[in-house]
N, C-alpha and C positions, 0 to 999 in steps of 0.2 A: 505493501498500501503507501504510494507518494506521499509526502512529508505535505502539512498543510498550514501555509503560510498566512498570517495574517500583517498589513502593514498600515499603521495609522500614524496621519501626521496632526500636532494642534493647528485647529482648524482657524481662521483668520478675526473670527468676531470673537477670538477669546483674548485676542489682544495680541498674540504670538504667532508665525509660524514655520517656527525657525527648529522644530523636536518631532522627533519621532521615536514610534514605538514599532517594535517586530515580533511577534511570537511565532513560531514554529512547534508543530507538532509532529512528532519523528517517532510515530510507533508508541512506547513506557515514556520517550526523552521532550522537554517540553526545554527549549532555546531561547531567550529573551533579549534585545539587544535591543536598546536606548540611545539616545544623545542629539546629539546638534546637527541637523542636516547636511549633509556634506562629507562629514565626517565617518568614521568606521565605528565609533560609538562604544560603548559596555557593553559587553556581552556575560549572560547570568547563564547556567545550564543547572536542569536536575533531572532526575529520575524517579517513578513510581513503577507500582508494583503491577499495574494494569494500562490498557491504554485510554479508558475512561476515565481515569484520574486525573494521570495527563491533560483529556483533553477538556476536563473540569477546571482546572485548573487554571487552562490557556483561557477559558470561555470569563472564569472571575477577574483575570487581569487583564482580558481586551475592556469587560464593560465597567471595572474602575476607567480604564482612560479615556472613555466614552463621555462618562459622567464628566471626565474631568476637561471636556472639548475635544479631544482627539476625534479624528474623525476616518475613514476609510480615503486613501491617497496612493497615487500610482510613484512609485520611487525615481525619483531624477528628475521629478515636473519643476517643482519649486528648487529656489536656488538656496545657496547657504546665505545668511544674513551678513549682511556688509559689517564690517568692522575695521575699522581705523586705528592705528594706534601710532603716536609722537616718536619720532624718529630724533636723535641726538647723537650725531657722532662727534664723541668727544674727544674735544683735546686738550691735550696738557697743562694745566693753569699757570699761567703769568704770577701768579700769587708765588713770592719769593719763602716765604713762610707754611709750613702746614698746621691746619687747625689742630686744637686740642679735642684730640679724639679719646671716650672714656671709654667706650665698648663698641665694637661692631658687630650684626650679626647678618649673614652674608643667607641669603633666601634660595638662592638658587637661578633667576633671572630676573631682568629688569624689573624695577617695582615703582609703581603709583599712588598705591595705596598706603595713606599713613594717619593714623588716629593717636593721641595721648590726653590721658586726660589723669588725677590724680594718683589713681591706682599703676595705670597698665600703659604699653606703647606695643602697636599694631600695626602690621607690614603687609600691604596684599600685592603679590606680582603678577606678572601676564603670564606666568603658567597655573592660576588658578590659587596658589597658594595662600592661605593667610596665618600669619605666627603672630601669637600673644605673648612678650616677653614685659616681665616684673621692672623696674625702674633699677633693678640691683642687677640686670642681666642675666634672669635666669626665664628661660622657654615654659612659659604657665598651660598653652594650648595650642594647635592649629586645625584648622578648618581647609577642605579643600571644596573650593567651587569647580563646576563644573566649565569653565571656560574663564580667562584672563581678567584679572582685579582693573577694572579703571581707578575707580575711586573708596575710600573709606570715609562717611560722615556720620554725624552726630546730630540727634534729634533729641532733646532732651536726655532722657532715661535711653533712648532708643540709639543702637550702632548699625547702620548698614551699608551694605555694598554695592557697589554697582558694578555689572561684570559685561563683559563682552556678548555675553547669551542673548542681552537686551531683559537680564533682569534685575531685579533690585533683593536680594536678598536679608533678611532682619538677622542678625549674627550677638543679640540683647540673651538668647537662650540655650540651653545645653548644646542645641544643634543649629544650624543654620535653617531657616524657613524661608520660602519663598512670598515673597512683600508685595511685589509690583511687578507687572509685566510689560515692557514699554513697546508701543506698535513697531512693527519691522521695520518699517521704510526710514525709521530713523537710525543712523545713525551717529550713534551716541560717540561723544567727546567727553563729556562731563555730567555729572549731575550733582545737586546736594537738595536737603530737603528743612523743612520747618514746619512744624507742627500737623504733619501726615500730608502737606502737600509737596509733590516732586515736581523739582524742576529739572530741566534735560534741556542741554544744549548740544545741535549737532554740525556733521559736517559739511553741509551747507549752507553753515551761519543760521537757523533757526533754531526759535526757543518753546519751548512746551512747557505747563504747566499739568498734572498730573492730579487729580485727587486720592484717593484713599484706597479708593474701586478702582485704580487704571483709567476714569475716565476722564477725558481730557476737558481743563477746564477753559483751555483756550490754548493755539496753537499759532505763533507769529512766523513768519519767513525772517525775518532781521533787515541788518541795514549791511551784514556784510555775508563774510565766508569763515570758516575755520574757525568755528564757537567751542574754543578752550577755555573760557570762564562762563559760570555759571552762581552766581551764593542768592539765598533767599532768608528772609527778614520778616517780619507779620506784619509790613506795609506791601515791600515788593521783591519781584523778581531781576536781579539785577545781572544784565547777559553784556560779556565781555566777544567780540570779532574782531575781523580784520581792520575795522576801521574806528573801534574804540568802542564805547562802552553806553548801553542803553537800559532805561528802566522803566519794567512796566507792572502796573497794577497786579497784583497776585488775583484777585479776583475772575477781573473781565480784562485782563491782557491790555487794559487801554496804555498805550506809550504816555510816561509821566518827562523824559528827556532823553535826550539824543547826546553825548559829548565825543569830539573826534579825539581819536588818539591816535597812535599808529598802532598797526597790529598788536591783540591782546595777547599773550601766549599764556596765563595764570591770572587767577583773580583769587583775592583773600579779602574779607571784611571785618573791621572793628569799628563797634559802637557805632558813631555816626559816619564813619570813613569807608570808603572802598581802595583797595589797592589792587592796578593790575600793572601785570609785570610783561613788557613787551618787545616786540623785535628789535627796536629803535634802542635796546640799550639803558632803558629806564624802566622804574619804578614811577607810577603816575598816581597820585594819591588827587581822590575824587572827594567830593563831599554827597552824600548821598539824596541832595537836591543838582548833582551834575554839574556842580562849580570846581574846578583845580584850583587844588588847594596848595600841592608840591608834588616837585619830582626830583627824586632821588637817582645819579645819576652811576651805571656801572660800563662796565668796560668788554661788553660781550652781551648778545640777546638772554631776558633773564625767562626763565622757564620754569622756576618759582618764585612764593616770597613770603611772607609773614611778619606779622608783627608783636612784642610785646604788650600786654596790660596795656591799653586805654592807647598805642601807638607811640609808647615813649620809645621806643627802638624798631627799626624795622630792617628786617632780613630778605635778602635773595640770593639767589642760587641762578648761574648762567650757565652758558651752556660748553663752557670752558673748565668747568669742574674749579670753580669759585664759587664763593660764600663770600657777602659782604654783610655789613652790619653797617645803619646810619641815625644818627637822635633824630627826635622826633623836629627836628630843623632843617634835614637834609645834609646837614653834614656826613661825608662818611668815617667812621669811625675805624674800621677796620677791613680788610681785603685777606682771605686764605683760603690754600687749597684743601680742598675737601679730600685729598690723597686715596676716594673710593668712587671718581665719575662724576657726573655733570646731577645736581640734584633735581630730579622730576617733581618731587614736592616736598616740603617742612612745614615743622611746627615748633612752634618757641613752649618750653614750660620750666619753671622754676629754676632762672640760669644757665638753663640746657637745649640746646639748637639739636633737634631730632631733623634727620633727610632722608630719603630712600629715594636710592638713584640708578643712573644707566646701569650699572655693574649688580644691581638688585639686591645693596646693603641697604639697611637699616642700621646708620651710625648717629649716636650719642657724642653730641659734640659739647663739652664745657664753654658757656658763652660769656661765664662772669669775667668782669673786668681784670681779676688778679690770673687767671687762664688765661686770657688774651695777653696781657701784659708780658706772661712769664713765656710765653712760645714766641711772641715777638723779638724775645732777648734769645732764644734757644734750646728752650726748654720747655719740653712735651710730654706729656706721661705717654705709655707706653699702651694701647690701645688692645685692651681683650679681646679676642674673637668666640662670639658666643655661639656655640651650638647644642643644636636641639637634639635630645635625648634620642639614642639609637632604636629604640623600641618604642617613640612615639607615633599614633596613629595617628592622621589629620581625618576629623570628621566630618561627611560629607552631608550636605541639603537631606534631607528627612521628610519622607510622607507620613511616617506612622509616629501614633503617638500611644502614651499609658494608657490602659483601661481602668478606669475604679466605678466602684458600682456606691460608692456613697460620695456626697458635693462636700462633706467635712467644710471646712469655712471658704471656701471658693465661692466663686459666681459661677451661674449655669449661662451658658448663651447656646442657642439654638440653630441652625444650617436652614434656610429654606430659600424654594426657588423663588424668583420675582424677573416676568417678564425673560423669563429664560435664562438668567443667572444665578446664580448661589450668594445668597447673604446670610448676614447672623445678624443676629438679635438676641437682646436680652430677653433672660427670661427670666431669673430674681427679681421679684419687688425692690423698689425703692427707684430704680431707672427708667428712663424713657423707653419705653417698648418698642416705639416707631425709630428710634434711631437706628443706623447701621453701626457697624462696630467694627473696624480693621482688625484685620484677622489671616491670617497665614491661608494663601491661595490652596495651595498644594494637598492640604488637609481637611480639607471642605467635603462633607459629604449631606447630599440631601435628606432632611429628617435627622440626623445626629447632633445629640446633644454634646455640649462639650462643658466641664470646668476649667474655670482659670484661676490661676491664682487671683487678678484683679482688673478691674478697669478702669478709664481715666477718664473723664472729658476732654476735647481736644479744648487749644486755649481757647479756638476761634467758634465754638461749639458745633453742635450739629450733629457731632456722631463723637464716638468711644474710643478707646483704644485699649487692647488686650498687654497685660506684661505679666510677666514671670511662667512659670510652670501652665502647661494644656495640656490637658487629658482627657480622652472618650467617657462618656459618662452611662453609662447601662443598666 
């Protein structure tokens, strides 16, 4: 009897058409192949005692995917999702002094994603590996996403990773969960998020705002191309492109202002200011009303920038493996060599500058005045090379949840179908029963109830956001 193969792809109306799922039954053997369209994908194989059991398991797996938006397709018709990655041909730094690096973790491939707070440091690279380290340079955890990491962004207590597969994953729990699917015709350059609203910039210079259910609030073509900057706040989505920076009302997409600069290659925000790293070897500071405030002069195109609290220091990383520090008035305080390639992204925290680079390093640099003075005088520390424990397994995105039989002290939510889409509503008393709940996409099943640690009202109101553990209630 010939093998029976079912081939599915994620349908257009689900917000992405760039994943496949193939199930093959050959007698008592079941083979499942899945991944991103255009790739070989991952393969899982299992055997059963009878052909009927193998067929039943295959039908179950196919049914699960169909309920999540997959549909029968012809392999090879749809093309692989377009992915653009920044390329820097790093040259040797013209700085004569190396930065006082305290430690360095080599992630294995070029890295864009960085996140630093009081507790941890995170790096995400083009291979999809995200590593979490302590400030003491101990590797704590690793996640493995299906594709390269564009960026790591924080939204209150939530941490998200934008991925080359067109998805945004929530990293706040024990395992990554799919939080947003971005439309397949958007070639993503950068994403940012504020209060559940996702801002996405693209290769064509476009900009879009997406709500907690993957639905466009609005979408605009923009004023330029190659839009590497998007920053979101309580009022606006700020967009940097080849011709400058434009600000849009986050609700309506109405243009608030447009300020011309040279081509923007990175963006940062701090308080009431925006900082745009440009190809004209400058960091340009703008007020959030679009008014030019200050220019910080570098010696090569600026591919990353960041500030200390309140903008008291401004940092920049150029395409020639140098990093800079300026005071708030624009005076250059120092220029140092990274020693590990050009900084794709950076973040300042507690007198340390963290950079992720073209050679895949997450580097912790002592940016204190005393350390920099010592480096200029010729004394630099011997950096510690950090390595992950050899047996540490990277956690992959999951669509499975723990099952419980009682509510305990959690909040109960339910998955319902509305207008052909799966939505989440609160069942527990004391909440708005008609409000939607932001909830991972990959674990939604119609009619199922879940217990979550808690839910919070979005700052803007109108919907809830889950936090903590998620368990299925039986």
